[in-house]
N, C-alpha and C positions, 0 to 999 in steps of 0.2 A: 504493501499499500504506499502511495506518494506520501509525503511528509505534510504537505499541505490538507491532503484529503483527511489525513489521521488527526490534523489539529482541529479541523471542523468538526468531526466526529465527537473529539473530546469537548468541543465547546457546546456542540450540542447536548451532550450527556449531563455537563454543568448546568447548561440554560434549562433542560428538563427537570433536573433535581431543583434548582432554583423556583421554577413555577411550580412544582407540587409543593414543597417544604416552606417557602417563603425565606427572604432574606436573613430572618433571625435564626433559622433552623439547618439552614443550608452549611455545609463546611466552606471556608474560605477557596476561593477559586485556585489560588497557587497551591495549595495544600493536594487539593483533588487532581489537578492536571499533573503535577508533579510525582504523585503516587501512581498515575496511571501510565506515564510515558517518561523514559530518561533522556531521550534526545531534545537538547536545547533548542535548536532552531523550531521544531515542533510546539514544544511546549511554550515559547515566546510567541508564536503566531497564535496559539490557541489562546492564549490570556489576552491577547491584543482583540481578538475576536469578542471573547466574553466579556469584558471591559467596555469595550465601546458598545456591545450591543445593550448591555446594563445602563451605560451613561444616557444612551439616548433611546431607551425602551418606551418612554412616552410618546416621543415623536414616532418612532418607529410603529407603535401600535395604531396610533392615528392614522398614518400612510397606509397601513393594511387595512384598516376599516374603509377609508376612503375608496380603495379599489376593489375590495372583496365585495362586490354586490350581492346583496341576498345571503351574507355571511355574517353571523356574529363572532367577532374573535374568541370570546369566552366560550363558544359552543364548537370551536374547530377541536380536532383532535391534538392532544398536548405537544405531541411530537410535529405534527404539522405546523403548529403555533409557533414553535421555536425554531423549525427549519425557515420558515418564512422572516421571521424576526432576526436570525442569523444571516440570512442572505440580503435581505433588506439593509442590513448595515453595510455589508460588502459592496452592493450594488451603489450606495449612496455617499459612502465614505472613505472606501478603500479606494483610491485612486489608483493604485498599481495593479489592480485586479481587472481583467476584461469582464464586460458584463456577461458575457457567453459562458464564461468559466463559472463564474458565482450561479448563475442560473443552473447549470449542467451539474454541478455538485450538489446543490440544493435538490434537485429532482434524484439523483442517485441517494441521496440520505434519507428523503423521503420513502423511495421505493424500498430500501435497506430495513428501516427502523420502523415505518408506518404500514399502510395498508397498500395493495397494488394500485389502487385509483389515486395515492397521494401525488405521484408524479406529475400526473397531468393538472391536478389541482393546483400544485406549487408554480409550474410552469405558466399556468394562466395568470395567477396573482402577480409573479415576478415580472412577466412580461410588461404587465401594466406600472409596475413601480418603477422599471428600468427607463420608461418613457417619460416619468416626472420631472425629474431635474437632472441636470448633468453632474456627473461626478464631481465631487469636491464644493458644489455650489450649495448645498445643504447649510443651513446655519450652523456655526460653531455653537458650543454649549454657551458662552457669553452672550450671543445673539439672542439665544432662546430664553434666556433668563432677565434680559432687560425689560423694563417697564414698556419701552416703546414697541416691543414685539407682538403686542395684542394677542390673538388668539394662535400664533404660531407657537406658544408655549406647550 
């Protein structure tokens, strides 16, 4: 398995745990990742994905809600929801990753860990997400919290 694929897998596992247990009961991300994977570049990328997804989670969830017509985020399968969060972070904030790679990796994660229909569902949502805003053009954390940001927060 490629290092970045493994990193995404670890990030998904942690985000799943976080979603089910909540912030207060989940183990620290670095503890979890380092206990599962000894390779440093893999753990670094996985932690980057985890922390970025956590940092922008409210914005990411709103983006998913906006594009997932007729789907309530809270009623989505936990794996699918977290694959979408992870991939949305990659698509909109990771400027070094081509959108096609992020989407294909997300589809494969969905197929591997969720249902046979997850790949198509994830693809449909992420195809809309990738067209929303150019990479790197999404608001920074400071911009999301300023009083002038209005409903963008």
